[in-house]
C-alpha positions as CSV (number, residue, x, y, z in Angstrom):
1,M,-27.2,-14.1,-35.7
2,F,-30.6,-12.7,-35.5
3,D,-29.4,-9.1,-34.4
4,A,-29.9,-7.4,-37.7
5,L,-33.5,-9.0,-38.1
6,Q,-34.1,-8.1,-34.5
7,D,-33.1,-4.6,-35.0
8,R,-35.3,-4.3,-38.4
9,L,-38.5,-5.7,-36.6
10,G,-37.9,-3.9,-33.2
11,G,-38.0,-0.6,-35.3
12,I,-41.0,-1.5,-37.1
13,L,-43.1,-2.6,-34.2
14,D,-42.0,-0.1,-31.9
15,R,-43.5,2.6,-34.3
16,L,-46.6,0.7,-34.3
17,T,-46.8,0.4,-30.5
18,R,-46.3,4.4,-30.2
19,R,-49.6,5.1,-32.3
20,G,-52.7,5.5,-30.2
21,A,-54.9,3.9,-32.8
22,L,-54.1,1.7,-35.9
23,T,-55.9,1.6,-39.4
24,E,-55.7,-1.4,-41.7
25,G,-53.3,1.1,-43.9
26,D,-51.0,1.4,-40.9
27,V,-50.7,-2.7,-40.5
28,N,-50.4,-3.0,-44.5
29,E,-47.4,-0.6,-44.4
30,A,-45.9,-2.0,-41.6
31,M,-46.2,-5.7,-43.1
32,R,-44.5,-4.6,-46.0
33,E,-41.6,-3.5,-44.1
34,V,-41.6,-6.7,-42.2
35,R,-41.7,-9.0,-45.3
36,R,-38.8,-6.8,-46.6
37,A,-36.6,-7.5,-43.3
38,L,-37.5,-11.1,-43.5
39,L,-36.4,-11.4,-47.5
40,E,-33.4,-9.4,-46.4
41,A,-32.5,-11.8,-43.5
42,D,-32.9,-14.6,-46.2
43,V,-36.0,-16.2,-45.3
44,A,-37.5,-18.2,-48.0
45,L,-39.8,-16.3,-49.9
46,E,-42.4,-18.8,-49.6
47,V,-41.9,-18.7,-46.0
48,A,-42.0,-15.0,-46.1
49,R,-45.2,-14.7,-48.1
50,E,-47.0,-17.1,-45.9
51,F,-45.7,-15.5,-42.4
52,I,-47.1,-11.9,-43.8
53,D,-50.3,-13.5,-45.0
54,N,-51.0,-15.0,-41.5
55,V,-50.2,-11.9,-39.8
56,K,-52.1,-9.7,-41.8
57,A,-55.1,-12.0,-41.7
58,R,-55.3,-11.6,-37.9
59,A,-54.0,-8.0,-37.4
60,V,-56.5,-6.4,-39.4
61,G,-59.3,-7.7,-37.7
62,V,-61.8,-5.9,-35.4
63,D,-60.1,-7.2,-32.1
64,V,-56.7,-5.2,-33.1
65,V,-58.1,-2.2,-34.8
66,K,-60.7,-1.5,-31.9
67,S,-58.2,-2.6,-29.0
68,V,-57.0,-0.2,-26.1
69,T,-53.4,-1.1,-27.1
70,P,-53.5,-2.2,-30.7
71,G,-49.9,-1.9,-31.5
72,Q,-49.0,-4.5,-28.6
73,M,-51.8,-6.6,-30.0
74,V,-49.8,-6.8,-33.4
75,V,-46.6,-7.4,-31.8
76,K,-48.4,-10.3,-29.9
77,I,-49.8,-12.0,-33.2
78,V,-46.3,-11.4,-35.1
79,H,-44.5,-13.2,-32.0
80,D,-47.3,-15.8,-32.2
81,E,-46.7,-16.5,-36.0
82,L,-42.7,-16.5,-35.3
83,V,-43.6,-19.3,-32.8
84,K,-45.7,-21.0,-35.3
85,M,-42.9,-20.7,-38.1
86,L,-40.4,-22.0,-35.9
87,G,-42.3,-25.1,-35.0
88,S,-44.6,-24.2,-31.9
89,D,-42.8,-26.8,-29.5
90,A,-39.4,-27.8,-28.4
91,K,-38.7,-31.5,-29.9
92,P,-35.7,-32.8,-28.0
93,I,-34.0,-35.9,-29.2
94,S,-36.2,-39.2,-28.8
95,L,-34.3,-42.2,-27.0
96,A,-37.8,-44.0,-26.7
97,A,-36.6,-47.2,-28.2
98,A,-34.6,-50.3,-27.1
99,A,-30.9,-49.9,-26.1
100,P,-28.8,-49.5,-27.9
101,V,-30.6,-46.7,-29.7
102,P,-29.0,-45.7,-33.0
103,I,-28.8,-42.1,-34.3
104,L,-27.8,-41.4,-37.5
105,M,-25.9,-38.2,-38.3
106,V,-26.1,-36.9,-41.6
107,G,-24.9,-33.8,-43.6
108,L,-22.6,-32.2,-46.1
109,Q,-18.8,-32.0,-45.6
110,G,-18.0,-28.8,-43.7
111,S,-21.3,-28.7,-41.7
112,G,-19.8,-29.4,-38.3
113,K,-21.2,-32.9,-38.4
114,T,-18.4,-34.8,-36.6
115,T,-17.8,-32.3,-33.8
116,S,-21.6,-31.9,-33.5
117,T,-21.4,-35.6,-33.0
118,A,-19.0,-35.2,-30.2
119,K,-21.2,-32.4,-28.5
120,I,-24.1,-34.4,-28.8
121,A,-22.6,-37.6,-27.3
122,R,-21.3,-35.6,-24.2
123,R,-24.5,-33.8,-23.8
124,L,-26.2,-37.2,-23.3
125,A,-23.5,-38.8,-21.4
126,T,-23.6,-35.7,-18.9
127,R,-27.4,-34.7,-18.8
128,E,-29.1,-37.9,-19.5
129,K,-26.6,-40.0,-17.7
130,K,-26.6,-42.4,-20.7
131,K,-23.7,-44.7,-22.1
132,V,-22.9,-43.6,-25.4
133,L,-20.9,-45.0,-28.2
134,M,-19.4,-43.0,-31.3
135,A,-18.7,-44.9,-34.6
136,S,-17.2,-42.9,-37.8
137,L,-18.5,-44.0,-41.2
138,D,-16.7,-41.8,-43.0
139,T,-13.9,-44.1,-45.0
140,R,-13.2,-41.2,-47.6
141,R,-12.1,-38.0,-45.8
142,P,-8.7,-38.4,-44.7
143,A,-8.2,-38.8,-41.0
144,A,-12.0,-38.8,-40.4
145,M,-11.9,-41.7,-38.3
146,E,-8.7,-40.4,-36.5
147,Q,-10.7,-37.1,-35.6
148,L,-13.8,-38.8,-34.0
149,A,-11.4,-40.7,-32.0
150,T,-9.4,-37.8,-30.8
151,L,-12.7,-36.1,-30.0
152,G,-13.7,-38.9,-28.0
153,K,-10.8,-38.7,-25.9
154,Q,-11.4,-35.1,-25.2
155,T,-15.2,-35.4,-24.5
156,E,-14.3,-38.9,-22.4
157,I,-16.7,-40.6,-24.9
158,Q,-15.9,-44.2,-25.9
159,T,-15.5,-44.6,-29.9
160,L,-15.5,-47.6,-32.0
161,P,-12.0,-49.2,-32.8
162,I,-10.9,-48.1,-36.3
163,V,-10.3,-51.3,-38.6
164,A,-9.0,-50.6,-42.2
165,G,-10.5,-51.6,-45.2
166,Q,-14.5,-51.9,-44.1
167,S,-17.1,-50.1,-45.7
168,A,-19.4,-47.7,-44.2
169,V,-22.3,-50.4,-43.7
170,Q,-20.0,-53.0,-42.3
171,I,-18.8,-50.2,-39.9
172,A,-22.3,-49.5,-39.1
173,R,-23.3,-52.9,-38.5
174,R,-20.0,-53.5,-36.0
175,A,-21.1,-50.3,-34.1
176,M,-24.5,-51.8,-33.4
177,E,-22.9,-55.1,-32.4
178,A,-20.4,-53.4,-29.9
179,G,-23.4,-51.2,-28.6
180,R,-25.6,-54.4,-27.7
181,L,-22.4,-56.5,-26.6
182,G,-21.1,-53.4,-24.6
183,G,-24.4,-52.3,-23.0
184,Y,-24.5,-48.7,-24.3
185,D,-27.7,-46.9,-24.4
186,V,-27.1,-45.0,-27.6
187,V,-25.1,-45.6,-30.8
188,L,-24.1,-42.1,-32.7
189,L,-23.1,-43.0,-36.4
190,D,-21.1,-40.2,-37.9
191,T,-21.7,-40.7,-41.8
192,A,-19.7,-39.6,-44.4
193,G,-20.3,-36.1,-46.5
194,R,-19.7,-34.5,-49.8
195,T,-18.9,-31.0,-50.5
196,T,-22.1,-31.2,-52.7
197,L,-25.0,-33.3,-52.8
198,D,-24.6,-36.6,-55.0
199,E,-26.1,-39.8,-56.0
200,A,-23.1,-42.0,-54.5
201,L,-23.5,-39.9,-51.2
202,M,-27.5,-40.4,-51.0
203,A,-27.0,-44.2,-51.9
204,E,-24.0,-45.1,-49.3
205,V,-26.4,-43.2,-46.6
206,V,-29.5,-45.0,-47.5
207,E,-27.8,-48.5,-47.2
208,V,-26.4,-47.3,-44.0
209,K,-30.0,-46.4,-42.8
210,K,-31.5,-50.2,-43.9
211,A,-28.6,-51.7,-42.1
212,T,-29.0,-50.0,-38.7
213,N,-32.5,-48.8,-38.6
214,P,-31.9,-45.7,-36.8
215,H,-34.6,-44.3,-34.5
216,E,-33.3,-40.8,-35.0
217,V,-31.7,-39.3,-38.2
218,L,-30.3,-35.9,-37.7
219,L,-29.4,-33.8,-40.5
220,V,-26.6,-31.6,-39.6
221,V,-26.6,-27.9,-41.3
222,D,-24.5,-25.0,-41.0
223,A,-26.7,-22.1,-40.3
224,L,-24.6,-19.6,-42.1
225,T,-25.0,-21.2,-45.6
226,G,-28.5,-19.4,-45.8
227,Q,-30.7,-20.6,-48.5
228,D,-28.3,-23.6,-49.4
229,A,-29.1,-24.9,-46.2
230,V,-32.7,-25.2,-46.9
231,Q,-32.1,-26.9,-50.4
232,T,-29.8,-29.6,-48.7
233,A,-32.6,-30.2,-45.8
234,R,-35.0,-31.0,-48.7
235,A,-33.0,-33.4,-50.6
236,F,-31.8,-35.3,-47.6
237,D,-35.3,-35.1,-46.3
238,G,-36.6,-36.7,-49.7
239,A,-34.1,-39.4,-49.8
240,L,-34.0,-40.6,-46.0
241,G,-37.0,-38.9,-44.3
242,I,-34.8,-37.1,-41.6
243,T,-36.4,-37.1,-38.2
244,G,-34.8,-33.6,-37.2
245,I,-32.1,-31.0,-37.7
246,V,-29.2,-29.8,-35.8
247,L,-28.1,-26.0,-36.9
248,T,-24.2,-25.4,-36.5
249,R,-22.7,-21.9,-35.9
250,L,-25.8,-20.2,-34.6
251,D,-23.4,-17.7,-33.0
252,G,-22.3,-16.6,-36.1
253,D,-23.0,-13.3,-37.9
254,G,-25.3,-14.7,-40.6
255,R,-28.6,-13.4,-41.5
256,G,-30.6,-16.2,-39.8
257,G,-32.8,-17.2,-42.5
258,A,-32.2,-20.8,-42.6
259,A,-33.0,-21.0,-38.8
260,L,-36.5,-19.6,-39.6
261,S,-37.1,-21.1,-43.0
262,M,-35.9,-24.7,-42.0
263,R,-39.0,-25.8,-40.1
264,A,-41.6,-24.2,-42.3
265,V,-39.9,-25.7,-45.5
266,T,-39.4,-29.2,-44.6
267,G,-41.6,-29.8,-41.5
268,K,-39.0,-31.4,-39.6
269,P,-38.4,-29.7,-36.4
270,I,-34.7,-28.2,-35.3
271,K,-33.8,-30.1,-32.3
272,L,-30.4,-28.9,-31.3
273,V,-28.4,-25.8,-32.0
274,G,-24.7,-25.3,-31.9
275,V,-24.1,-21.8,-30.2
276,G,-20.2,-21.8,-29.5
277,E,-16.9,-24.0,-29.7
278,K,-17.3,-25.5,-26.2
279,W,-18.2,-29.2,-25.6
280,D,-21.4,-27.8,-23.8
281,A,-22.4,-25.0,-26.5
282,V,-24.9,-27.3,-27.8
283,D,-28.8,-26.3,-26.8
284,E,-32.2,-27.5,-27.6
285,F,-34.2,-25.4,-29.8
286,D,-37.1,-23.7,-28.5
287,P,-39.6,-21.8,-30.9
288,Q,-41.0,-19.8,-28.0
289,R,-37.4,-18.2,-26.6
290,V,-35.7,-18.1,-30.1
291,A,-39.2,-15.8,-30.9
292,N,-38.8,-13.9,-27.6
293,R,-35.1,-13.0,-28.4
294,I,-35.7,-12.0,-32.2
295,L,-38.4,-9.5,-30.8
296,G,-36.4,-8.2,-28.1
297,M,-38.1,-10.0,-25.4
298,G,-35.1,-11.5,-23.9
299,D,-34.7,-15.2,-22.8
300,V,-35.3,-15.5,-19.1
301,V,-35.6,-18.9,-19.2
302,A,-31.9,-19.5,-20.9
303,L,-30.8,-17.0,-18.2
304,V,-32.3,-19.1,-15.1
305,E,-30.9,-22.5,-17.0
306,K,-27.3,-21.1,-17.1
307,A,-27.5,-20.0,-13.4
308,A,-28.9,-23.6,-12.5
309,A,-25.9,-25.2,-14.4
310,E,-23.2,-23.0,-13.2
311,I,-24.1,-21.9,-9.6
312,D,-23.7,-24.2,-6.6
313,A,-27.3,-23.6,-5.0
314,E,-25.7,-24.4,-1.4
315,Q,-22.8,-22.1,-1.9
316,A,-25.3,-19.7,-3.3
317,M,-27.4,-19.8,-0.1
318,K,-24.3,-19.4,2.3
319,A,-23.2,-16.4,0.2
320,A,-26.7,-14.6,0.6
321,E,-27.2,-15.4,4.5
322,R,-23.3,-13.9,4.7
323,M,-24.5,-10.9,2.6
324,R,-27.6,-10.4,4.6
325,K,-25.7,-10.2,7.9
326,G,-23.1,-7.6,6.1
327,Q,-20.5,-10.1,6.0
328,F,-19.7,-9.7,2.0
329,D,-16.0,-9.8,2.0
330,L,-13.5,-9.7,-1.0
331,N,-13.8,-13.7,-1.0
332,D,-17.3,-13.2,-1.8
333,L,-16.6,-10.6,-4.3
334,K,-14.1,-13.1,-6.2
335,G,-16.8,-15.8,-6.1
336,Q,-19.2,-13.4,-7.8
337,L,-16.6,-12.5,-10.5
338,L,-16.0,-16.1,-11.3
339,Q,-19.5,-16.9,-11.4
340,M,-20.1,-14.0,-13.9
341,Q,-17.4,-15.5,-16.0
342,K,-18.9,-18.9,-16.1
343,M,-22.3,-17.8,-17.2
344,G,-20.9,-16.3,-20.1
345,G,-19.7,-12.8,-19.4
346,M,-21.3,-9.5,-19.0
347,S,-22.0,-9.6,-22.8
348,G,-23.6,-13.1,-22.9
349,L,-25.8,-12.4,-19.6
350,M,-27.1,-8.9,-21.3
351,S,-28.1,-10.7,-24.3
352,L,-30.5,-12.5,-22.5
353,M,-32.3,-9.7,-20.5
354,P,-35.5,-8.4,-21.6
355,G,-35.5,-4.6,-22.9
356,V,-31.8,-4.7,-23.5
357,Q,-32.1,-4.2,-27.0
358,N,-33.3,-0.9,-26.3
359,I,-29.9,0.1,-25.2
360,K,-28.1,-2.0,-27.4
361,K,-26.2,0.8,-29.1
362,Q,-25.2,2.1,-25.8
363,L,-24.0,-0.7,-24.5
364,A,-21.7,-1.4,-27.7
365,G,-20.5,1.9,-27.3
366,A,-19.5,1.2,-23.9
367,N,-16.8,-1.1,-25.0
368,I,-17.5,-3.9,-22.4
369,D,-14.0,-5.3,-21.3
370,E,-14.5,-8.9,-20.2
371,T,-10.8,-9.4,-19.0
372,M,-11.7,-7.0,-16.3
373,F,-13.0,-10.2,-14.3
374,K,-9.6,-11.7,-14.6
375,R,-7.5,-8.7,-13.6
376,Q,-10.1,-8.0,-10.7
377,A,-9.7,-11.7,-9.5
378,A,-5.7,-11.6,-9.7
379,L,-6.1,-8.3,-7.4
380,I,-7.9,-10.2,-4.7
381,D,-5.7,-13.3,-5.4
382,S,-2.7,-11.0,-4.6
383,M,-4.1,-10.3,-1.0
384,T,-3.3,-12.0,2.2
385,R,-6.5,-14.0,3.6
386,E,-6.6,-11.2,6.5
387,E,-6.4,-8.5,3.8
388,R,-9.5,-10.2,2.1
389,K,-11.9,-10.5,5.2
390,N,-10.9,-7.0,6.2
391,P,-10.2,-4.6,3.7
392,D,-10.3,-1.7,5.8
393,I,-6.5,-2.5,6.7
394,L,-5.5,-1.7,3.2
395,K,-3.1,1.1,3.5
396,A,-0.9,2.6,0.9
397,S,2.0,0.2,1.3
398,R,-0.2,-2.9,1.2
399,K,-1.8,-1.6,-1.9
400,K,1.5,-1.1,-3.6
401,R,2.5,-4.7,-2.9
402,I,-0.9,-6.1,-4.0
403,A,-1.0,-4.2,-7.4
404,A,2.3,-5.0,-8.0
405,G,1.8,-8.8,-7.2
406,A,-1.1,-8.7,-9.7
407,G,0.6,-6.8,-12.5
408,S,-1.8,-4.2,-12.0
409,K,-1.7,-0.5,-10.9
410,V,-3.1,1.1,-7.3
411,E,-6.0,2.9,-9.1
412,E,-7.4,-0.5,-10.1
413,L,-7.4,-1.8,-7.0
414,N,-8.8,1.4,-5.4
415,K,-11.6,0.8,-8.1
416,L,-12.1,-2.7,-6.7
417,L,-12.4,-1.9,-2.9
418,K,-14.8,1.0,-3.6
419,M,-17.2,-1.3,-5.9
420,H,-16.7,-3.8,-3.0
421,R,-17.6,-1.4,-0.1
422,Q,-20.7,-0.3,-2.3
423,M,-21.9,-3.5,-3.1
424,A,-21.5,-4.8,0.6
425,D,-23.8,-1.8,1.5
426,M,-26.3,-2.4,-0.9
427,M,-26.4,-6.4,0.0
428,K,-26.7,-5.7,3.5
429,M,-29.7,-3.1,2.7
430,M,-31.2,-5.9,0.7
431,G,-31.1,-8.3,3.2
432,K,-32.7,-6.4,5.7
433,A,-35.3,-5.5,3.8
434,G,-35.9,-9.1,2.4
435,K,-36.2,-10.2,5.9
436,S,-38.6,-7.7,7.1
437,G,-40.8,-7.7,3.9
438,R,-40.9,-3.9,3.9
439,G,-39.5,-1.2,2.0
440,P,-38.5,-0.6,-1.7
441,L,-35.8,-3.3,-1.7
442,A,-37.9,-6.2,-0.2
443,G,-38.8,-7.4,-3.4
444,L,-35.2,-7.4,-4.7
445,G,-33.8,-8.8,-1.4
446,A,-36.6,-11.8,-1.7
447,A,-35.1,-12.2,-5.3
448,F,-31.6,-12.9,-4.1
449,G,-32.9,-15.5,-1.7
450,M,-32.3,-12.9,1.3
451,G,-35.8,-13.2,2.7
452,G,-35.8,-16.5,4.4
453,G,-37.7,-18.3,1.7
454,A,-37.0,-19.7,-1.8
455,P,-35.7,-17.2,-4.4
456,Q,-38.2,-15.5,-6.6
457,I,-38.2,-12.9,-9.0
458,P,-41.4,-10.5,-8.6
459,P,-43.5,-10.4,-11.6
460,E,-43.7,-6.7,-11.6
461,A,-39.7,-6.4,-11.8
462,L,-39.9,-8.6,-14.9
463,E,-42.5,-6.4,-16.5
464,D,-40.3,-3.9,-15.7
465,L,-37.4,-5.4,-17.4
466,K,-39.1,-6.3,-20.6
467,K,-39.9,-2.6,-21.1
468,G,-36.1,-1.6,-20.7
469,K,-36.0,-0.4,-17.1
470,M,-35.5,-1.4,-13.9
471,P,-38.2,-2.1,-11.3
472,E,-39.6,1.2,-9.7
473,G,-38.8,2.1,-6.0
474,L,-35.1,1.5,-6.1
475,P,-32.7,3.8,-4.3
476,P,-30.9,6.8,-6.2
477,G,-27.5,5.0,-5.9
478,F,-28.8,1.7,-7.7
479,P,-28.2,1.4,-11.5
480,G,-31.6,2.2,-12.9
481,G,-33.3,3.5,-9.7
482,G,-36.3,5.4,-9.9
483,G,-37.5,3.5,-13.2
484,G,-35.7,4.0,-16.6
485,L,-31.9,4.3,-16.9
486,P,-29.5,6.5,-15.4
487,P,-27.7,9.3,-17.1
488,G,-24.5,7.5,-16.0
489,F,-25.3,4.3,-18.1
490,P,-22.6,3.2,-20.3
491,G,-23.0,5.7,-23.7
492,F,-25.6,7.9,-22.0
493,G,-23.1,10.3,-20.3
494,A,-19.9,12.0,-21.1
495,G,-16.4,10.4,-20.0
496,A,-15.8,6.7,-19.1
497,P,-19.2,4.7,-18.7
498,R,-19.8,4.0,-15.1
499,L,-23.0,2.2,-13.5
500,P,-24.0,4.5,-10.4
501,G,-23.7,3.0,-6.8
502,L,-21.2,0.5,-8.1
503,G,-18.3,2.4,-9.0
504,G,-17.8,1.1,-12.4
505,F,-19.0,-2.7,-12.7
506,P,-16.4,-4.9,-13.7
507,G,-15.8,-5.1,-17.4
508,M,-17.4,-1.6,-18.0
509,G,-15.1,0.7,-19.5
510,K,-12.5,0.9,-22.5
511,K,-10.4,-2.1,-23.2
512,K,-6.7,-1.8,-22.4
């Protein structure tokens, strides 16, 4: 959603950082461009104006103009003000109340309220280990209650049984009573919506609030509705006093102005954001991390969280030990491919890496084919157990059989085998360097847990990534070795994109 704004701000701030010294005129000119970029991103006028005033007040000071790196100081100020505009600190859903904790879900029809209710319920049940009950109070929209009941079955969350003829207030009271009698920790109340704001909608929601006294009143807003979302938030906050906002479809192609304006206009925190269709595609809204991504600094925290959620730590350590001993076989490679898929594929992971905005166009031109992971896993599945453990026995006849079994070509199998061979060599080198603590690969080996201690990412490696390059001291065959991106990086050289040293990383190349 923030791609267009990220590109605009990145270009403006890059021009500032390239200058050796800055005058007040330079800062003012850059801030005019930033203001225009914010307005084009559909940020509320008063929010954009206040943001620019705050940045200028700090950026034209003596500390910036006389700084050794004035451009970087301005970038830091813009970052700090972005975080401030978005709410400074992450504010998760509060459950600090007597059970069952009532949470009221409100919003307009079509904003994703019912689906968000199910996603939040599943999140509370799986992450917080809470016993959750969902209840639909929508008596007007056809099949609204049946929809929540269906979502409850899909997410394995209990829903309040449907009783025909009851009003929203009666259903709400019955839900709270069922929550108390059933020993539930949380009761999520999905209220009715309208296509537009009206008095009848507000009156009903106000009555439900009086009847249940909810601990949280969460407004669900579609991030793609732009400034209309801000007006909706103002109206609901004025009538109900909302405690937080849930933004849906943050993974869409909107301009992002609603997300940037919502907190500043209402004063209420954005607590959760919907980032996809899957049941676990709802994240806590962290202003610091969102500001990092808007300014192209990546989101290493999200990357680590994905890894923690999807990777089995015990299995990962066993795999690291096998790699260190040079026992990286095709079963291990298949595990790596499947983990990459679970963590969002190449595109999803690259979007979280610091410095990737510097090569975004080249990556776009590389036509990353995420289905390559599945095709390469299918090739490995077509092999016998002995062939997976010892790929050296694969001769022409075996290769033909394997390729035919996977519905692929021998050329694809050869690429897979070459990639495995080079990865195995690299992993063995990293393992030896990580264990000895010497050599250019020592830090990288330790980062993958091959040094005998806890996995860690060297600070200097993170700094290099933030600048858009790989760490110094890597061998010539490693992607980006020698500092900076290699000529063969996707989009930089002629022919099909290839990553040196890996023989073509899975998913890189033209789609078929």
